[in-house]
C-alpha positions as CSV (number, residue, x, y, z in Angstrom):
1,M,-5.2,94.1,51.2
2,A,-8.7,95.3,50.3
3,T,-11.6,94.2,52.4
4,L,-14.9,92.9,51.2
5,S,-17.8,95.4,51.5
6,R,-21.3,94.3,52.4
7,A,-22.3,94.8,48.7
8,D,-19.5,92.3,47.8
9,V,-20.8,89.7,50.2
10,E,-24.4,90.3,49.0
11,H,-23.2,89.8,45.4
12,V,-21.4,86.6,46.2
13,A,-24.4,85.3,48.1
14,H,-26.6,86.1,45.1
15,L,-24.3,84.3,42.8
16,A,-24.3,81.3,45.1
17,R,-28.1,81.5,45.3
18,L,-28.0,82.0,49.1
19,G,-30.8,83.8,50.8
20,L,-29.0,85.4,53.8
21,S,-30.5,87.6,56.4
22,G,-28.9,90.9,57.3
23,D,-27.3,89.4,60.4
24,E,-25.9,86.5,58.4
25,L,-24.5,88.9,55.8
26,E,-22.8,90.9,58.5
27,R,-21.3,87.8,60.2
28,L,-20.2,86.4,56.9
29,Q,-18.6,89.7,55.9
30,G,-16.5,89.6,59.1
31,Q,-15.6,86.0,58.6
32,L,-14.5,86.4,55.0
33,N,-12.5,89.5,55.8
34,H,-10.7,87.6,58.6
35,I,-9.9,84.9,56.1
36,L,-8.5,87.4,53.7
37,E,-6.4,89.0,56.5
38,Q,-4.9,85.6,57.3
39,Y,-4.2,84.9,53.7
40,A,-2.3,88.3,53.5
41,K,-0.2,87.2,56.4
42,L,0.6,83.9,54.7
43,A,1.4,85.7,51.4
44,E,4.2,87.6,53.3
45,L,6.2,84.4,53.9
46,D,9.3,83.7,51.9
47,T,8.5,80.5,50.0
48,D,11.3,80.7,47.4
49,A,13.2,77.8,49.0
50,I,10.1,75.5,49.2
51,A,9.5,73.2,46.3
52,P,6.0,73.4,44.8
53,T,3.7,70.5,45.7
54,A,0.2,69.5,45.0
55,Q,-0.1,67.4,48.2
56,T,0.6,68.4,51.8
57,I,1.0,64.8,52.9
58,E,2.6,61.8,51.4
59,L,0.3,59.7,49.3
60,E,0.3,55.9,49.5
61,S,-2.1,53.4,48.0
62,I,-4.3,51.8,50.6
63,L,-5.7,49.3,48.1
64,R,-4.4,45.8,47.8
65,D,-2.6,44.7,44.7
66,D,-4.8,43.1,42.0
67,V,-4.1,39.4,41.9
68,P,-5.7,37.3,39.2
69,R,-7.8,34.4,40.5
70,P,-10.6,32.3,39.3
71,S,-14.0,34.0,39.2
72,L,-17.5,32.7,39.4
73,A,-18.9,30.5,36.7
74,R,-21.5,32.2,34.5
75,D,-24.3,30.1,36.0
76,E,-23.2,31.0,39.6
77,A,-23.0,34.7,38.7
78,L,-26.4,34.7,37.1
79,A,-28.1,32.6,39.9
80,G,-29.1,35.7,41.8
81,A,-30.5,37.6,38.8
82,P,-34.3,38.0,38.8
83,E,-34.4,37.3,35.0
84,T,-31.8,36.1,32.5
85,F,-31.8,35.5,28.7
86,E,-29.0,33.7,26.8
87,G,-26.5,34.0,29.6
88,R,-27.2,37.7,30.3
89,V,-29.1,39.6,33.0
90,V,-32.4,41.1,31.7
91,V,-33.0,44.6,32.9
92,P,-35.9,47.1,32.2
93,A,-35.4,49.4,29.2
94,I,-34.7,53.0,30.2
95,L,-34.4,54.6,26.8
96,G,-37.7,53.8,25.3
97,G,-36.7,50.4,23.9
98,D,-39.2,47.6,23.5
């Protein structure tokens, strides 16, 4: 597998808008090449018998079921609003309205 040159790392850093020193570029080049080497080792594995998956762990919902129940009356819900008008909360205009 090809390795990344310093010019490659500088180019990627430029695209990511990273201002890296020479030492940082050198260290990052080594780290990125190590990652690519590890990926090459993984790519050698025979995965034909393994079913494709989008998740590595089982997913389960940690949320409770929605259960309908009575809600606050309008007056109770609006009681904490700093200003109301005709049963609605009044908020400052943000799009140049009057």
